[in-house]
PALUM-979190 format. One record per residue (C-alpha): residue number from 0; residue in one letter; x, y, z. Coordinates in Angstrom, 2 decimals, padded with zeros to 5 digits. Example, Ala and Ser with C-alpha at 12.3 -4.5 7.8 and 13.67 -1.06 7.14 Angstrom:
<nodes>
[node 0, "A", [012.30, -004.50, 007.80]]
[node 1, "S", [013.67, -001.06, 007.14]]
</nodes>
This chain:
<nodes>
[node 0, "M", [008.63, -047.65, 026.28]]
[node 1, "N", [012.15, -047.15, 027.60]]
[node 2, "Y", [014.65, -044.99, 025.77]]
[node 3, "K", [016.58, -047.96, 024.32]]
[node 4, "E", [013.46, -049.12, 022.49]]
[node 5, "K", [012.97, -045.61, 021.09]]
[node 6, "L", [016.48, -045.60, 019.58]]
[node 7, "K", [015.31, -047.96, 016.83]]
[node 8, "N", [012.73, -045.45, 015.55]]
[node 9, "I", [015.10, -042.50, 015.09]]
[node 10, "T", [015.71, -041.20, 011.56]]
[node 11, "T", [016.47, -037.60, 012.46]]
[node 12, "F", [018.71, -035.85, 014.98]]
[node 13, "V", [018.00, -032.28, 016.07]]
[node 14, "F", [020.47, -030.55, 018.36]]
[node 15, "D", [020.82, -027.32, 020.24]]
[node 16, "F", [024.35, -026.04, 019.76]]
[node 17, "D", [025.82, -024.16, 022.75]]
[node 18, "G", [026.06, -026.45, 025.76]]
[node 19, "V", [025.61, -029.54, 023.59]]
[node 20, "F", [028.33, -029.34, 020.93]]
[node 21, "T", [030.25, -026.92, 023.14]]
[node 22, "D", [031.03, -026.81, 026.84]]
[node 23, "G", [029.04, -023.60, 027.11]]
[node 24, "I", [032.09, -021.43, 027.59]]
[node 25, "V", [032.38, -018.54, 025.15]]
[node 26, "Y", [035.54, -016.48, 024.86]]
[node 27, "L", [034.90, -012.87, 023.94]]
[node 28, "L", [037.39, -011.50, 021.43]]
[node 29, "P", [037.65, -008.03, 019.97]]
[node 30, "P", [035.84, -006.58, 018.11]]
[node 31, "K", [032.68, -008.59, 018.98]]
[node 32, "E", [033.91, -012.03, 017.97]]
[node 33, "F", [033.29, -015.23, 019.94]]
[node 34, "L", [035.39, -018.36, 020.23]]
[node 35, "R", [033.91, -021.79, 020.99]]
[node 36, "T", [035.43, -025.25, 020.96]]
[node 37, "M", [033.89, -028.48, 019.69]]
[node 38, "N", [034.84, -032.10, 020.27]]
[node 39, "V", [036.26, -033.70, 017.13]]
[node 40, "R", [034.56, -037.01, 018.01]]
[node 41, "D", [031.19, -035.27, 017.91]]
[node 42, "S", [032.14, -033.91, 014.49]]
[node 43, "Y", [033.12, -037.35, 013.22]]
[node 44, "A", [029.85, -038.89, 014.40]]
[node 45, "V", [027.79, -036.14, 012.76]]
[node 46, "Q", [029.40, -036.55, 009.35]]
[node 47, "Y", [029.19, -040.35, 009.72]]
[node 48, "A", [025.44, -040.17, 010.47]]
[node 49, "V", [024.95, -037.88, 007.45]]
[node 50, "K", [026.73, -040.46, 005.27]]
[node 51, "K", [024.37, -043.09, 006.67]]
[node 52, "E", [021.49, -040.88, 005.44]]
[node 53, "Y", [020.20, -039.64, 008.77]]
[node 54, "R", [018.78, -036.12, 008.80]]
[node 55, "I", [020.51, -033.72, 011.17]]
[node 56, "A", [019.43, -030.21, 012.10]]
[node 57, "I", [020.65, -027.54, 014.49]]
[node 58, "I", [018.13, -025.26, 016.20]]
[node 59, "T", [019.91, -022.62, 018.25]]
[node 60, "G", [019.19, -019.24, 019.71]]
[node 61, "G", [022.74, -018.21, 018.86]]
[node 62, "N", [023.59, -016.24, 015.76]]
[node 63, "S", [027.14, -017.22, 014.82]]
[node 64, "E", [027.61, -017.93, 011.14]]
[node 65, "M", [030.62, -020.05, 012.16]]
[node 66, "V", [028.12, -022.62, 013.49]]
[node 67, "T", [026.52, -022.78, 010.05]]
[node 68, "E", [029.90, -023.05, 008.34]]
[node 69, "R", [031.09, -025.87, 010.62]]
[node 70, "M", [027.87, -027.82, 010.28]]
[node 71, "Q", [027.88, -027.45, 006.50]]
[node 72, "Y", [031.46, -028.75, 006.46]]
[node 73, "L", [030.13, -031.85, 008.24]]
[node 74, "G", [027.26, -032.22, 005.75]]
[node 75, "V", [024.50, -030.61, 007.83]]
[node 76, "N", [022.56, -028.06, 005.81]]
[node 77, "D", [019.62, -027.49, 008.15]]
[node 78, "V", [020.93, -024.92, 010.61]]
[node 79, "F", [018.45, -022.54, 012.19]]
[node 80, "L", [020.13, -019.60, 013.93]]
[node 81, "R", [018.41, -016.97, 016.09]]
[node 82, "S", [015.60, -019.41, 016.95]]
[node 83, "S", [013.66, -017.66, 019.68]]
[node 84, "D", [010.76, -020.13, 019.33]]
[node 85, "K", [012.37, -023.55, 018.93]]
[node 86, "V", [009.02, -025.38, 018.88]]
[node 87, "K", [007.82, -023.37, 015.90]]
[node 88, "V", [011.10, -023.91, 014.04]]
[node 89, "F", [010.92, -027.63, 014.82]]
[node 90, "E", [007.31, -028.01, 013.67]]
[node 91, "N", [008.09, -026.20, 010.41]]
[node 92, "Y", [011.16, -028.41, 009.92]]
[node 93, "I", [009.35, -031.74, 010.34]]
[node 94, "A", [006.48, -030.56, 008.14]]
[node 95, "E", [008.93, -029.52, 005.41]]
[node 96, "K", [010.80, -032.84, 005.64]]
[node 97, "G", [007.62, -034.93, 005.81]]
[node 98, "I", [008.60, -036.74, 009.00]]
[node 99, "T", [006.84, -037.36, 012.28]]
[node 100, "A", [008.01, -036.09, 015.64]]
[node 101, "A", [008.21, -039.72, 016.82]]
[node 102, "E", [011.24, -040.35, 014.61]]
[node 103, "V", [013.19, -037.36, 015.97]]
[node 104, "L", [015.81, -037.35, 018.72]]
[node 105, "Y", [016.37, -033.92, 020.25]]
[node 106, "M", [019.30, -033.01, 022.49]]
[node 107, "G", [019.27, -029.76, 024.44]]
[node 108, "D", [020.67, -028.50, 027.71]]
[node 109, "D", [018.85, -025.40, 028.95]]
[node 110, "L", [015.47, -023.77, 029.50]]
[node 111, "P", [014.85, -022.70, 025.86]]
[node 112, "D", [014.82, -026.45, 025.02]]
[node 113, "Y", [012.17, -027.34, 027.61]]
[node 114, "H", [009.01, -027.15, 025.49]]
[node 115, "L", [010.56, -029.05, 022.61]]
[node 116, "M", [011.51, -032.01, 024.82]]
[node 117, "S", [007.92, -033.26, 025.11]]
[node 118, "R", [007.29, -033.07, 021.35]]
[node 119, "V", [009.92, -035.50, 020.07]]
[node 120, "G", [010.24, -039.25, 019.96]]
[node 121, "L", [013.35, -039.26, 022.15]]
[node 122, "S", [014.55, -036.37, 024.30]]
[node 123, "V", [018.11, -036.38, 025.63]]
[node 124, "C", [020.53, -034.01, 027.31]]
[node 125, "P", [024.21, -033.80, 028.27]]
[node 126, "N", [025.18, -034.70, 031.82]]
[node 127, "D", [025.64, -031.05, 032.77]]
[node 128, "A", [022.25, -029.82, 031.52]]
[node 129, "V", [020.19, -027.68, 033.89]]
[node 130, "E", [018.03, -029.46, 036.44]]
[node 131, "E", [014.74, -028.58, 034.73]]
[node 132, "I", [015.87, -030.29, 031.51]]
[node 133, "R", [017.42, -033.29, 033.26]]
[node 134, "G", [014.05, -033.81, 034.95]]
[node 135, "V", [012.01, -034.13, 031.73]]
[node 136, "V", [014.22, -036.00, 029.26]]
[node 137, "D", [014.09, -039.69, 028.36]]
[node 138, "Y", [017.87, -040.04, 028.71]]
[node 139, "V", [020.70, -038.12, 030.38]]
[node 140, "S", [024.05, -038.80, 028.73]]
[node 141, "P", [026.86, -039.62, 031.14]]
[node 142, "I", [028.97, -037.12, 029.15]]
[node 143, "K", [028.99, -033.34, 029.50]]
[node 144, "G", [028.29, -030.89, 026.70]]
[node 145, "G", [031.27, -030.31, 024.42]]
[node 146, "Q", [032.97, -033.48, 025.62]]
[node 147, "G", [031.42, -036.08, 023.31]]
[node 148, "C", [027.75, -036.35, 024.31]]
[node 149, "V", [026.68, -035.88, 020.68]]
[node 150, "R", [028.91, -038.76, 019.58]]
[node 151, "E", [027.63, -040.92, 022.42]]
[node 152, "I", [023.95, -040.59, 021.46]]
[node 153, "I", [024.54, -040.85, 017.70]]
[node 154, "E", [026.58, -043.98, 018.29]]
[node 155, "Q", [023.80, -045.50, 020.44]]
[node 156, "V", [021.19, -044.89, 017.73]]
[node 157, "L", [023.33, -046.25, 014.92]]
[node 158, "K", [024.37, -049.30, 016.94]]
[node 159, "S", [020.74, -050.07, 017.80]]
[node 160, "Q", [019.96, -050.00, 014.07]]
[node 161, "G", [023.02, -052.01, 012.99]]
[node 162, "K", [024.57, -049.05, 011.16]]
[node 163, "W", [027.62, -048.30, 013.30]]
[node 164, "F", [031.16, -049.35, 012.39]]
[node 165, "D", [030.62, -050.57, 008.88]]
[node 166, "K", [034.15, -051.57, 007.85]]
[node 167, "D", [033.55, -050.28, 004.32]]
[node 168, "D", [032.65, -046.83, 005.62]]
[node 169, "L", [035.57, -045.77, 007.80]]
[node 170, "H", [036.71, -042.68, 005.92]]
[node 171, "W", [036.13, -039.11, 007.10]]
</nodes>
């Protein structure tokens, strides 16, 4: 089955954060603060998918509470920080939600995402993901991390299911 056929089965999006929502660049600020940037189009697509009743989760090795705050602002309540074993976090998540791995799209960009890629219905990565990840995913976005790759894959899923650009649902 090619990746376009798999789009129709997706009910749940799970994302890594750094390198997917961000460009991977972290600015170090005193006294131990970090600054990241996100693409507003990714943010719009996330909140839009939540409104369309898709489940969205973040599984990241990072530990910034700002990630949790931003995702909650967008309607995402399932944010797992400090995830050293992403497969275990993922398996607990799908068990808790009562969903199958086949209905999950996962987007990651680096080695900690490797083992999770083979466990989901559709594995994807940004264009600038590391070679090892690009080699195992179902789909490589033409867009780099932090530049709209999240929006691009959410839009593809929703379009394939006839849920994108509903004229009655155009408010942030």
